[in-house]
A tleap script that builds the chain and sets N, CA, C and O, in Angstrom:
source leaprc.protein.ff14SB
mol = sequence {
  NMET GLY TYR ASP THR ASN PHE ALA GLY GLN
  PHE LEU LEU ASP LYS PRO MET ALA PHE GLU
  HIE LEU LYS LEU LEU ASP GLU TYR LEU GLU
  GLU HIE ASP GLY CYS GLN TRP VAL LEU ASN
  ASP ASP GLY THR ALA PHE VAL TRP ASP GLY
  ASN GLU LYS PHE TYR ASN TYR THR GLN GLU
  LEU GLN ASP LEU ILE ASP ARG PHE PHE LYS
  PRO ARG ASP TYR VAL LEU ASN GLY VAL VAL
  ILE TRP THR GLY ASP ASP THR TRP ASP VAL
  GLY THR LEU TYR VAL LYS ASP ASN VAL VAL
  THR VAL LEU PRO GLY LEU ALA CYS LEU CYS
  ASP GLN ILE VAL SER SER VAL MET SER LEU
  CYS LYS GLY CYS PRO GLU PRO PHE GLU GLY
  CYS TRP ASP CGLU
}
set mol.1.N position { -13.607 11.156 -19.830 }
set mol.1.CA position { -12.265 10.646 -19.593 }
set mol.1.C position { -11.809 11.092 -18.214 }
set mol.1.O position { -11.960 12.263 -17.863 }
set mol.2.N position { -11.256 10.184 -17.432 }
set mol.2.CA position { -10.811 10.488 -16.080 }
set mol.2.C position { -9.307 10.451 -15.972 }
set mol.2.O position { -8.588 10.351 -16.966 }
set mol.3.N position { -8.860 10.532 -14.759 }
set mol.3.CA position { -7.443 10.548 -14.447 }
set mol.3.C position { -7.043 9.167 -13.946 }
set mol.3.O position { -7.734 8.596 -13.102 }
set mol.4.N position { -5.953 8.627 -14.445 }
set mol.4.CA position { -5.490 7.304 -14.027 }
set mol.4.C position { -4.178 7.388 -13.250 }
set mol.4.O position { -3.316 8.225 -13.518 }
set mol.5.N position { -4.068 6.496 -12.289 }
set mol.5.CA position { -2.856 6.345 -11.500 }
set mol.5.C position { -2.507 4.860 -11.489 }
set mol.5.O position { -3.388 4.013 -11.339 }
set mol.6.N position { -1.224 4.545 -11.649 }
set mol.6.CA position { -0.748 3.158 -11.601 }
set mol.6.C position { 0.102 2.968 -10.353 }
set mol.6.O position { 0.701 3.912 -9.838 }
set mol.7.N position { 0.141 1.719 -9.876 }
set mol.7.CA position { 0.841 1.403 -8.633 }
set mol.7.C position { 1.708 0.176 -8.825 }
set mol.7.O position { 1.334 -0.749 -9.546 }
set mol.8.N position { 2.881 0.165 -8.176 }
set mol.8.CA position { 3.774 -0.992 -8.185 }
set mol.8.C position { 4.261 -1.231 -6.770 }
set mol.8.O position { 4.704 -0.301 -6.097 }
set mol.9.N position { 4.182 -2.468 -6.316 }
set mol.9.CA position { 4.604 -2.818 -4.966 }
set mol.9.C position { 3.470 -3.492 -4.228 }
set mol.9.O position { 2.425 -3.791 -4.806 }
set mol.10.N position { 3.687 -3.732 -2.928 }
set mol.10.CA position { 2.673 -4.398 -2.112 }
set mol.10.C position { 2.879 -4.118 -0.639 }
set mol.10.O position { 3.952 -3.695 -0.208 }
set mol.11.N position { 1.824 -4.365 0.122 }
set mol.11.CA position { 1.864 -4.232 1.574 }
set mol.11.C position { 1.670 -5.622 2.166 }
set mol.11.O position { 0.593 -6.209 2.061 }
set mol.12.N position { 2.717 -6.138 2.786 }
set mol.12.CA position { 2.706 -7.501 3.329 }
set mol.12.C position { 1.944 -7.572 4.648 }
set mol.12.O position { 2.019 -6.665 5.476 }
set mol.13.N position { 1.211 -8.666 4.825 }
set mol.13.CA position { 0.566 -8.967 6.101 }
set mol.13.C position { 1.577 -9.669 6.993 }
set mol.13.O position { 2.430 -10.413 6.509 }
set mol.14.N position { 1.482 -9.434 8.293 }
set mol.14.CA position { 2.422 -10.056 9.228 }
set mol.14.C position { 2.128 -11.528 9.489 }
set mol.14.O position { 2.975 -12.247 10.018 }
set mol.15.N position { 0.921 -11.982 9.117 }
set mol.15.CA position { 0.540 -13.382 9.323 }
set mol.15.C position { -0.594 -13.714 8.360 }
set mol.15.O position { -1.265 -12.812 7.859 }
set mol.16.N position { -0.810 -14.995 8.098 }
set mol.16.CA position { -1.927 -15.368 7.221 }
set mol.16.C position { -3.257 -14.940 7.850 }
set mol.16.O position { -3.410 -14.942 9.071 }
set mol.17.N position { -4.204 -14.577 7.001 }
set mol.17.CA position { -5.512 -14.180 7.500 }
set mol.17.C position { -6.325 -15.411 7.885 }
set mol.17.O position { -6.345 -16.412 7.169 }
set mol.18.N position { -6.996 -15.313 9.033 }
set mol.18.CA position { -7.887 -16.381 9.472 }
set mol.18.C position { -9.057 -16.483 8.501 }
set mol.18.O position { -9.471 -15.486 7.909 }
set mol.19.N position { -9.583 -17.682 8.342 }
set mol.19.CA position { -10.669 -17.913 7.395 }
set mol.19.C position { -11.856 -16.989 7.647 }
set mol.19.O position { -12.413 -16.419 6.709 }
set mol.20.N position { -12.241 -16.843 8.909 }
set mol.20.CA position { -13.389 -15.987 9.224 }
set mol.20.C position { -13.114 -14.520 8.883 }
set mol.20.O position { -14.040 -13.770 8.576 }
set mol.21.N position { -11.844 -14.113 8.935 }
set mol.21.CA position { -11.482 -12.738 8.576 }
set mol.21.C position { -11.526 -12.516 7.065 }
set mol.21.O position { -11.792 -11.405 6.607 }
set mol.22.N position { -11.267 -13.561 6.299 }
set mol.22.CA position { -11.355 -13.440 4.846 }
set mol.22.C position { -12.786 -13.100 4.417 }
set mol.22.O position { -12.994 -12.274 3.528 }
set mol.23.N position { -13.759 -13.734 5.049 }
set mol.23.CA position { -15.157 -13.437 4.740 }
set mol.23.C position { -15.494 -12.007 5.151 }
set mol.23.O position { -16.150 -11.286 4.399 }
set mol.24.N position { -15.053 -11.591 6.336 }
set mol.24.CA position { -15.296 -10.223 6.794 }
set mol.24.C position { -14.619 -9.208 5.875 }
set mol.24.O position { -15.159 -8.131 5.620 }
set mol.25.N position { -13.433 -9.563 5.383 }
set mol.25.CA position { -12.726 -8.668 4.463 }
set mol.25.C position { -13.512 -8.508 3.166 }
set mol.25.O position { -13.651 -7.396 2.655 }
set mol.26.N position { -14.021 -9.607 2.637 }
set mol.26.CA position { -14.848 -9.513 1.423 }
set mol.26.C position { -16.035 -8.587 1.650 }
set mol.26.O position { -16.349 -7.763 0.791 }
set mol.27.N position { -16.699 -8.712 2.798 }
set mol.27.CA position { -17.839 -7.854 3.122 }
set mol.27.C position { -17.406 -6.393 3.231 }
set mol.27.O position { -18.088 -5.494 2.738 }
set mol.28.N position { -16.268 -6.169 3.881 }
set mol.28.CA position { -15.755 -4.799 4.028 }
set mol.28.C position { -15.491 -4.179 2.653 }
set mol.28.O position { -15.891 -3.044 2.392 }
set mol.29.N position { -14.826 -4.916 1.790 }
set mol.29.CA position { -14.480 -4.395 0.467 }
set mol.29.C position { -15.721 -4.171 -0.401 }
set mol.29.O position { -15.746 -3.255 -1.222 }
set mol.30.N position { -16.752 -5.006 -0.222 }
set mol.30.CA position { -18.008 -4.783 -0.949 }
set mol.30.C position { -18.675 -3.487 -0.504 }
set mol.30.O position { -19.237 -2.758 -1.322 }
set mol.31.N position { -18.611 -3.202 0.800 }
set mol.31.CA position { -19.209 -1.972 1.336 }
set mol.31.C position { -18.429 -0.733 0.905 }
set mol.31.O position { -18.991 0.360 0.834 }
set mol.32.N position { -17.154 -0.896 0.620 }
set mol.32.CA position { -16.279 0.206 0.216 }
set mol.32.C position { -15.878 -0.025 -1.237 }
set mol.32.O position { -14.718 -0.311 -1.533 }
set mol.33.N position { -16.847 0.102 -2.136 }
set mol.33.CA position { -16.626 -0.282 -3.522 }
set mol.33.C position { -15.604 0.576 -4.259 }
set mol.33.O position { -15.171 0.205 -5.350 }
set mol.34.N position { -15.209 1.714 -3.690 }
set mol.34.CA position { -14.158 2.510 -4.311 }
set mol.34.C position { -12.771 2.061 -3.949 }
set mol.34.O position { -11.792 2.552 -4.509 }
set mol.35.N position { -12.667 1.125 -3.010 }
set mol.35.CA position { -11.355 0.642 -2.570 }
set mol.35.C position { -10.809 -0.339 -3.587 }
set mol.35.O position { -11.457 -1.333 -3.917 }
set mol.36.N position { -9.622 -0.058 -4.080 }
set mol.36.CA position { -8.986 -0.931 -5.057 }
set mol.36.C position { -7.748 -1.619 -4.494 }
set mol.36.O position { -6.940 -2.160 -5.248 }
set mol.37.N position { -7.598 -1.599 -3.169 }
set mol.37.CA position { -6.573 -2.413 -2.520 }
set mol.37.C position { -7.213 -3.767 -2.266 }
set mol.37.O position { -8.272 -3.852 -1.644 }
set mol.38.N position { -6.571 -4.826 -2.747 }
set mol.38.CA position { -7.128 -6.169 -2.631 }
set mol.38.C position { -6.045 -7.141 -2.164 }
set mol.38.O position { -4.850 -6.889 -2.311 }
set mol.39.N position { -6.494 -8.246 -1.603 }
set mol.39.CA position { -5.587 -9.308 -1.196 }
set mol.39.C position { -5.035 -9.992 -2.441 }
set mol.39.O position { -5.781 -10.295 -3.373 }
set mol.40.N position { -3.719 -10.236 -2.455 }
set mol.40.CA position { -3.124 -10.900 -3.623 }
set mol.40.C position { -3.565 -12.364 -3.680 }
set mol.40.O position { -4.218 -12.858 -2.761 }
set mol.41.N position { -3.206 -13.045 -4.756 }
set mol.41.CA position { -3.683 -14.411 -4.990 }
set mol.41.C position { -3.260 -15.403 -3.915 }
set mol.41.O position { -4.002 -16.337 -3.611 }
set mol.42.N position { -2.081 -15.213 -3.336 }
set mol.42.CA position { -1.650 -16.163 -2.307 }
set mol.42.C position { -2.001 -15.698 -0.894 }
set mol.42.O position { -1.640 -16.363 0.077 }
set mol.43.N position { -2.690 -14.582 -0.764 }
set mol.43.CA position { -3.199 -14.133 0.530 }
set mol.43.C position { -2.169 -13.577 1.485 }
set mol.43.O position { -2.408 -13.524 2.692 }
set mol.44.N position { -1.018 -13.157 0.963 }
set mol.44.CA position { 0.057 -12.683 1.843 }
set mol.44.C position { 0.202 -11.166 1.889 }
set mol.44.O position { 0.886 -10.634 2.764 }
set mol.45.N position { -0.438 -10.463 0.949 }
set mol.45.CA position { -0.203 -9.026 0.843 }
set mol.45.C position { -1.390 -8.334 0.183 }
set mol.45.O position { -2.239 -8.964 -0.447 }
set mol.46.N position { -1.416 -7.009 0.352 }
set mol.46.CA position { -2.400 -6.189 -0.335 }
set mol.46.C position { -1.738 -5.457 -1.479 }
set mol.46.O position { -0.644 -4.908 -1.346 }
set mol.47.N position { -2.436 -5.462 -2.618 }
set mol.47.CA position { -1.931 -4.879 -3.849 }
set mol.47.C position { -3.046 -4.078 -4.508 }
set mol.47.O position { -4.212 -4.186 -4.128 }
set mol.48.N position { -2.678 -3.280 -5.493 }
set mol.48.CA position { -3.646 -2.573 -6.323 }
set mol.48.C position { -4.309 -3.588 -7.243 }
set mol.48.O position { -3.639 -4.474 -7.774 }
set mol.49.N position { -5.622 -3.466 -7.436 }
set mol.49.CA position { -6.345 -4.436 -8.259 }
set mol.49.C position { -6.153 -4.241 -9.755 }
set mol.49.O position { -6.631 -5.055 -10.545 }
set mol.50.N position { -5.461 -3.176 -10.165 }
set mol.50.CA position { -5.169 -2.946 -11.569 }
set mol.50.C position { -6.246 -2.186 -12.319 }
set mol.50.O position { -6.070 -1.867 -13.495 }
set mol.51.N position { -7.357 -1.889 -11.662 }
set mol.51.CA position { -8.430 -1.143 -12.325 }
set mol.51.C position { -8.116 0.342 -12.337 }
set mol.51.O position { -7.391 0.847 -11.480 }
set mol.52.N position { -8.672 1.028 -13.315 }
set mol.52.CA position { -8.405 2.454 -13.480 }
set mol.52.C position { -9.233 3.294 -12.508 }
set mol.52.O position { -10.159 2.818 -11.852 }
set mol.53.N position { -8.851 4.554 -12.452 }
set mol.53.CA position { -9.576 5.593 -11.718 }
set mol.53.C position { -9.660 5.322 -10.212 }
set mol.53.O position { -10.741 5.380 -9.625 }
set mol.54.N position { -8.535 5.031 -9.604 }
set mol.54.CA position { -8.424 4.848 -8.149 }
set mol.54.C position { -7.975 6.183 -7.568 }
set mol.54.O position { -6.785 6.498 -7.567 }
set mol.55.N position { -8.932 6.963 -7.073 }
set mol.55.CA position { -8.649 8.340 -6.689 }
set mol.55.C position { -8.244 8.524 -5.223 }
set mol.55.O position { -7.371 9.343 -4.937 }
set mol.56.N position { -8.842 7.802 -4.306 }
set mol.56.CA position { -8.599 8.022 -2.872 }
set mol.56.C position { -7.730 6.924 -2.273 }
set mol.56.O position { -8.023 6.404 -1.196 }
set mol.57.N position { -6.670 6.579 -2.973 }
set mol.57.CA position { -5.861 5.425 -2.588 }
set mol.57.C position { -5.227 5.551 -1.199 }
set mol.57.O position { -5.141 4.561 -0.473 }
set mol.58.N position { -4.787 6.746 -0.825 }
set mol.58.CA position { -4.168 6.897 0.498 }
set mol.58.C position { -5.209 6.762 1.596 }
set mol.58.O position { -4.985 6.046 2.572 }
set mol.59.N position { -6.333 7.431 1.455 }
set mol.59.CA position { -7.384 7.354 2.467 }
set mol.59.C position { -7.975 5.950 2.549 }
set mol.59.O position { -8.271 5.467 3.642 }
set mol.60.N position { -8.150 5.293 1.405 }
set mol.60.CA position { -8.672 3.918 1.413 }
set mol.60.C position { -7.713 2.980 2.140 }
set mol.60.O position { -8.153 2.098 2.878 }
set mol.61.N position { -6.418 3.161 1.941 }
set mol.61.CA position { -5.425 2.349 2.636 }
set mol.61.C position { -5.477 2.602 4.134 }
set mol.61.O position { -5.480 1.656 4.922 }
set mol.62.N position { -5.519 3.870 4.534 }
set mol.62.CA position { -5.578 4.206 5.961 }
set mol.62.C position { -6.852 3.656 6.600 }
set mol.62.O position { -6.808 3.118 7.706 }
set mol.63.N position { -7.981 3.787 5.914 }
set mol.63.CA position { -9.245 3.255 6.434 }
set mol.63.C position { -9.184 1.744 6.588 }
set mol.63.O position { -9.640 1.203 7.595 }
set mol.64.N position { -8.624 1.058 5.598 }
set mol.64.CA position { -8.489 -0.398 5.659 }
set mol.64.C position { -7.657 -0.812 6.869 }
set mol.64.O position { -8.001 -1.766 7.568 }
set mol.65.N position { -6.571 -0.098 7.111 }
set mol.65.CA position { -5.731 -0.394 8.279 }
set mol.65.C position { -6.492 -0.114 9.571 }
set mol.65.O position { -6.551 -0.968 10.456 }
set mol.66.N position { -7.079 1.091 9.682 }
set mol.66.CA position { -7.733 1.497 10.931 }
set mol.66.C position { -9.007 0.720 11.238 }
set mol.66.O position { -9.279 0.396 12.394 }
set mol.67.N position { -9.783 0.423 10.206 }
set mol.67.CA position { -11.099 -0.188 10.427 }
set mol.67.C position { -11.117 -1.700 10.295 }
set mol.67.O position { -12.027 -2.359 10.798 }
set mol.68.N position { -10.111 -2.257 9.616 }
set mol.68.CA position { -10.130 -3.709 9.437 }
set mol.68.C position { -8.926 -4.395 10.079 }
set mol.68.O position { -9.090 -5.298 10.899 }
set mol.69.N position { -7.726 -3.973 9.713 }
set mol.69.CA position { -6.544 -4.710 10.167 }
set mol.69.C position { -6.196 -4.490 11.636 }
set mol.69.O position { -5.996 -5.461 12.366 }
set mol.70.N position { -6.120 -3.263 12.076 }
set mol.70.CA position { -5.768 -3.000 13.481 }
set mol.70.C position { -6.712 -3.688 14.462 }
set mol.70.O position { -6.241 -4.330 15.400 }
set mol.71.N position { -8.039 -3.575 14.278 }
set mol.71.CA position { -8.936 -4.226 15.236 }
set mol.71.C position { -8.796 -5.750 15.285 }
set mol.71.O position { -9.207 -6.378 16.261 }
set mol.72.N position { -8.227 -6.336 14.255 }
set mol.72.CA position { -8.072 -7.792 14.196 }
set mol.72.C position { -6.618 -8.218 14.380 }
set mol.72.O position { -6.258 -9.362 14.103 }
set mol.73.N position { -5.798 -7.299 14.845 }
set mol.73.CA position { -4.382 -7.561 15.164 }
set mol.73.C position { -3.534 -8.012 13.976 }
set mol.73.O position { -2.667 -8.875 14.115 }
set mol.74.N position { -3.794 -7.421 12.807 }
set mol.74.CA position { -2.921 -7.635 11.657 }
set mol.74.C position { -2.066 -6.389 11.472 }
set mol.74.O position { -2.489 -5.270 11.764 }
set mol.75.N position { -0.850 -6.614 10.980 }
set mol.75.CA position { 0.077 -5.510 10.754 }
set mol.75.C position { 0.521 -5.542 9.298 }
set mol.75.O position { 0.909 -6.588 8.777 }
set mol.76.N position { 0.458 -4.382 8.648 }
set mol.76.CA position { 0.923 -4.243 7.269 }
set mol.76.C position { 2.265 -3.527 7.235 }
set mol.76.O position { 2.513 -2.605 8.012 }
set mol.77.N position { 3.122 -3.966 6.324 }
set mol.77.CA position { 4.402 -3.320 6.042 }
set mol.77.C position { 4.650 -3.418 4.545 }
set mol.77.O position { 4.345 -4.438 3.927 }
set mol.78.N position { 5.199 -2.370 3.967 }
set mol.78.CA position { 5.542 -2.448 2.553 }
set mol.78.C position { 5.662 -1.093 1.900 }
set mol.78.O position { 5.496 -0.053 2.537 }
set mol.79.N position { 5.951 -1.129 0.626 }
set mol.79.CA position { 6.181 0.081 -0.165 }
set mol.79.C position { 5.465 -0.067 -1.501 }
set mol.79.O position { 5.574 -1.096 -2.167 }
set mol.80.N position { 4.735 0.973 -1.883 }
set mol.80.CA position { 4.085 1.027 -3.192 }
set mol.80.C position { 4.420 2.372 -3.824 }
set mol.80.O position { 4.279 3.420 -3.194 }
set mol.81.N position { 4.860 2.329 -5.059 }
set mol.81.CA position { 5.171 3.547 -5.810 }
set mol.81.C position { 4.008 3.829 -6.746 }
set mol.81.O position { 3.496 2.919 -7.398 }
set mol.82.N position { 3.585 5.098 -6.814 }
set mol.82.CA position { 2.515 5.455 -7.751 }
set mol.82.C position { 3.020 6.397 -8.824 }
set mol.82.O position { 3.948 7.176 -8.608 }
set mol.83.N position { 2.386 6.309 -9.993 }
set mol.83.CA position { 2.628 7.241 -11.095 }
set mol.83.C position { 1.274 7.592 -11.695 }
set mol.83.O position { 0.485 6.710 -12.035 }
set mol.84.N position { 1.014 8.894 -11.821 }
set mol.84.CA position { -0.241 9.363 -12.399 }
set mol.84.C position { -0.071 9.766 -13.852 }
set mol.84.O position { 1.024 9.708 -14.411 }
set mol.85.N position { -1.177 10.174 -14.446 }
set mol.85.CA position { -1.144 10.626 -15.835 }
set mol.85.C position { -0.225 11.832 -16.023 }
set mol.85.O position { 0.459 11.939 -17.041 }
set mol.86.N position { -0.207 12.735 -15.047 }
set mol.86.CA position { 0.684 13.896 -15.120 }
set mol.86.C position { 2.095 13.473 -14.732 }
set mol.86.O position { 2.273 12.712 -13.781 }
set mol.87.N position { 3.093 13.954 -15.454 }
set mol.87.CA position { 4.472 13.534 -15.208 }
set mol.87.C position { 4.961 13.886 -13.808 }
set mol.87.O position { 5.840 13.210 -13.273 }
set mol.88.N position { 4.405 14.932 -13.211 }
set mol.88.CA position { 4.823 15.341 -11.866 }
set mol.88.C position { 4.134 14.521 -10.775 }
set mol.88.O position { 4.519 14.613 -9.610 }
set mol.89.N position { 3.117 13.715 -11.129 }
set mol.89.CA position { 2.337 12.959 -10.142 }
set mol.89.C position { 2.958 11.591 -9.908 }
set mol.89.O position { 2.508 10.587 -10.460 }
set mol.90.N position { 3.989 11.564 -9.090 }
set mol.90.CA position { 4.668 10.328 -8.701 }
set mol.90.C position { 4.953 10.395 -7.210 }
set mol.90.O position { 5.040 11.479 -6.632 }
set mol.91.N position { 5.096 9.248 -6.602 }
set mol.91.CA position { 5.430 9.235 -5.188 }
set mol.91.C position { 5.399 7.831 -4.628 }
set mol.91.O position { 5.284 6.846 -5.358 }
set mol.92.N position { 5.505 7.766 -3.309 }
set mol.92.CA position { 5.614 6.495 -2.616 }
set mol.92.C position { 4.681 6.459 -1.420 }
set mol.92.O position { 4.593 7.416 -0.651 }
set mol.93.N position { 3.986 5.343 -1.275 }
set mol.93.CA position { 3.236 5.033 -0.068 }
set mol.93.C position { 4.079 4.035 0.708 }
set mol.93.O position { 4.398 2.959 0.201 }
set mol.94.N position { 4.434 4.381 1.914 }
set mol.94.CA position { 5.293 3.539 2.743 }
set mol.94.C position { 4.505 3.183 3.993 }
set mol.94.O position { 4.012 4.078 4.680 }
set mol.95.N position { 4.376 1.907 4.304 }
set mol.95.CA position { 3.674 1.474 5.505 }
set mol.95.C position { 4.649 0.684 6.368 }
set mol.95.O position { 5.244 -0.298 5.923 }
set mol.96.N position { 4.799 1.128 7.597 }
set mol.96.CA position { 5.656 0.447 8.582 }
set mol.96.C position { 4.823 0.258 9.841 }
set mol.96.O position { 4.442 1.232 10.491 }
set mol.97.N position { 4.542 -0.984 10.182 }
set mol.97.CA position { 3.753 -1.299 11.371 }
set mol.97.C position { 2.426 -0.540 11.386 }
set mol.97.O position { 2.052 0.053 12.398 }
set mol.98.N position { 1.731 -0.565 10.270 }
set mol.98.CA position { 0.409 0.053 10.087 }
set mol.98.C position { 0.410 1.575 10.048 }
set mol.98.O position { -0.659 2.186 10.049 }
set mol.99.N position { 1.567 2.194 10.013 }
set mol.99.CA position { 1.643 3.651 9.918 }
set mol.99.C position { 1.953 4.011 8.464 }
set mol.99.O position { 2.968 3.587 7.910 }
set mol.100.N position { 1.064 4.797 7.858 }
set mol.100.CA position { 1.201 5.168 6.452 }
set mol.100.C position { 1.963 6.481 6.341 }
set mol.100.O position { 1.610 7.470 6.984 }
set mol.101.N position { 3.003 6.486 5.527 }
set mol.101.CA position { 3.750 7.693 5.198 }
set mol.101.C position { 3.635 7.909 3.690 }
set mol.101.O position { 3.842 6.986 2.903 }
set mol.102.N position { 3.303 9.136 3.301 }
set mol.102.CA position { 3.159 9.474 1.891 }
set mol.102.C position { 4.254 10.454 1.525 }
set mol.102.O position { 4.387 11.511 2.142 }
set mol.103.N position { 5.043 10.099 0.513 }
set mol.103.CA position { 6.085 10.992 0.027 }
set mol.103.C position { 5.902 11.209 -1.465 }
set mol.103.O position { 6.249 10.343 -2.268 }
set mol.104.N position { 5.360 12.357 -1.838 }
set mol.104.CA position { 5.201 12.648 -3.270 }
set mol.104.C position { 6.525 13.057 -3.898 }
set mol.104.O position { 7.422 13.545 -3.210 }
set mol.105.N position { 6.642 12.859 -5.190 }
set mol.105.CA position { 7.813 13.315 -5.930 }
set mol.105.C position { 8.850 12.241 -6.132 }
set mol.105.O position { 8.805 11.180 -5.510 }
set mol.106.N position { 9.790 12.535 -7.017 }
set mol.106.CA position { 10.845 11.588 -7.350 }
set mol.106.C position { 11.915 11.462 -6.294 }
set mol.106.O position { 12.650 10.474 -6.289 }
set mol.107.N position { 12.031 12.421 -5.403 }
set mol.107.CA position { 13.099 12.389 -4.407 }
set mol.107.C position { 13.067 11.125 -3.560 }
set mol.107.O position { 14.099 10.691 -3.049 }
set mol.108.N position { 11.887 10.534 -3.410 }
set mol.108.CA position { 11.774 9.360 -2.554 }
set mol.108.C position { 12.235 8.080 -3.237 }
set mol.108.O position { 12.263 7.028 -2.597 }
set mol.109.N position { 12.593 8.134 -4.497 }
set mol.109.CA position { 12.945 6.926 -5.215 }
set mol.109.C position { 14.442 6.620 -5.160 }
set mol.109.O position { 15.068 6.348 -6.184 }
set mol.110.N position { 15.000 6.669 -3.963 }
set mol.110.CA position { 16.429 6.349 -3.820 }
set mol.110.C position { 16.635 4.837 -3.924 }
set mol.110.O position { 15.672 4.072 -3.876 }
set mol.111.N position { 17.869 4.418 -4.062 }
set mol.111.CA position { 18.187 2.999 -4.229 }
set mol.111.C position { 17.642 2.142 -3.097 }
set mol.111.O position { 17.156 1.034 -3.327 }
set mol.112.N position { 17.724 2.656 -1.876 }
set mol.112.CA position { 17.295 1.872 -0.725 }
set mol.112.C position { 15.801 1.560 -0.791 }
set mol.112.O position { 15.391 0.449 -0.457 }
set mol.113.N position { 14.991 2.514 -1.213 }
set mol.113.CA position { 13.559 2.279 -1.299 }
set mol.113.C position { 13.227 1.388 -2.484 }
set mol.113.O position { 12.372 0.510 -2.372 }
set mol.114.N position { 13.874 1.593 -3.596 }
set mol.114.CA position { 13.630 0.724 -4.742 }
set mol.114.C position { 13.967 -0.714 -4.375 }
set mol.114.O position { 13.228 -1.628 -4.740 }
set mol.115.N position { 15.063 -0.936 -3.662 }
set mol.115.CA position { 15.402 -2.297 -3.255 }
set mol.115.C position { 14.381 -2.831 -2.254 }
set mol.115.O position { 14.125 -4.035 -2.224 }
set mol.116.N position { 13.789 -1.952 -1.427 }
set mol.116.CA position { 12.732 -2.391 -0.511 }
set mol.116.C position { 11.498 -2.822 -1.281 }
set mol.116.O position { 10.838 -3.796 -0.918 }
set mol.117.N position { 11.187 -2.093 -2.348 }
set mol.117.CA position { 10.048 -2.480 -3.181 }
set mol.117.C position { 10.311 -3.852 -3.779 }
set mol.117.O position { 9.412 -4.692 -3.836 }
set mol.118.N position { 11.524 -4.078 -4.220 }
set mol.118.CA position { 11.844 -5.345 -4.869 }
set mol.118.C position { 11.854 -6.504 -3.866 }
set mol.118.O position { 11.345 -7.583 -4.167 }
set mol.119.N position { 12.416 -6.295 -2.707 }
set mol.119.CA position { 12.527 -7.394 -1.750 }
set mol.119.C position { 11.338 -7.446 -0.797 }
set mol.119.O position { 10.964 -8.521 -0.327 }
set mol.120.N position { 10.739 -6.281 -0.508 }
set mol.120.CA position { 9.629 -6.167 0.427 }
set mol.120.C position { 9.870 -6.988 1.690 }
set mol.120.O position { 9.029 -7.776 2.124 }
set mol.121.N position { 11.044 -6.772 2.256 }
set mol.121.CA position { 11.414 -7.465 3.474 }
set mol.121.C position { 10.549 -6.982 4.626 }
set mol.121.O position { 10.022 -5.869 4.598 }
set mol.122.N position { 10.406 -7.825 5.639 }
set mol.122.CA position { 9.624 -7.424 6.808 }
set mol.122.C position { 10.383 -6.389 7.620 }
set mol.122.O position { 9.755 -5.619 8.346 }
set mol.123.N position { 11.688 -6.339 7.531 }
set mol.123.CA position { 12.491 -5.371 8.268 }
set mol.123.C position { 12.888 -4.200 7.396 }
set mol.123.O position { 14.063 -3.837 7.341 }
set mol.124.N position { 11.918 -3.602 6.712 }
set mol.124.CA position { 12.215 -2.478 5.837 }
set mol.124.C position { 12.864 -1.346 6.617 }
set mol.124.O position { 12.613 -1.196 7.813 }
set mol.125.N position { 13.694 -0.548 5.958 }
set mol.125.CA position { 14.343 0.562 6.644 }
set mol.125.C position { 13.319 1.594 7.089 }
set mol.125.O position { 12.197 1.629 6.585 }
set mol.126.N position { 13.715 2.427 8.030 }
set mol.126.CA position { 12.843 3.526 8.442 }
set mol.126.C position { 12.514 4.342 7.200 }
set mol.126.O position { 13.257 4.298 6.220 }
set mol.127.N position { 11.421 5.080 7.225 }
set mol.127.CA position { 10.994 5.752 6.000 }
set mol.127.C position { 12.103 6.542 5.319 }
set mol.127.O position { 12.538 7.583 5.809 }
set mol.128.N position { 12.547 6.029 4.190 }
set mol.128.CA position { 13.423 6.733 3.282 }
set mol.128.C position { 14.727 7.177 3.918 }
set mol.128.O position { 15.276 8.229 3.588 }
set mol.129.N position { 15.209 6.357 4.834 }
set mol.129.CA position { 16.497 6.579 5.477 }
set mol.129.C position { 17.569 6.640 4.398 }
set mol.129.O position { 17.643 5.743 3.558 }
set mol.130.N position { 18.385 7.656 4.402 }
set mol.130.CA position { 19.466 7.785 3.452 }
set mol.130.C position { 19.085 8.409 2.126 }
set mol.130.O position { 19.936 8.531 1.245 }
set mol.131.N position { 17.821 8.812 1.955 }
set mol.131.CA position { 17.400 9.382 0.678 }
set mol.131.C position { 17.895 10.808 0.504 }
set mol.131.O position { 18.127 11.250 -0.621 }
set mol.132.N position { 18.052 11.506 1.564 }
set mol.132.CA position { 18.481 12.906 1.469 }
set mol.132.C position { 19.688 13.128 2.341 }
set mol.132.O position { 19.832 12.513 3.397 }
set mol.133.N position { 20.562 14.019 1.890 }
set mol.133.CA position { 21.710 14.367 2.706 }
set mol.133.C position { 21.236 15.217 3.887 }
set mol.133.O position { 20.353 16.065 3.756 }
set mol.134.N position { 21.850 14.960 5.039 }
set mol.134.CA position { 21.482 15.726 6.244 }
set mol.134.C position { 22.048 17.114 6.167 }
set mol.134.O position { 21.850 17.913 7.083 }
savepdb mol mol.pdb
quit
């Protein structure tokens, strides 16, 4: 028995992927069989594939950005919330212009971020602006 983590949200692409890049992406994901970030059905965003035992989700996301998207001039933006088997294992992956920010814990789940998850606007607020009192 392993440890499971669930994810909600998505990372939007700044533009549709070119056909030739879709084939390269399939090849990349085949070579990185532990990566469970996949293109959604309409090809506009990256989401969790729903399979269990996704352990290196932050590193896989960073590698995907650095090795696939940046070299091909794609930009990801979005918010994904994770929850693990342990009650304390919760947090948020926030991507703004291909920069990944990881905030573990419930403190990051302020109204502004939850609304960003729901709307996933391209102009998301700076990471967790307004979540904590100054």
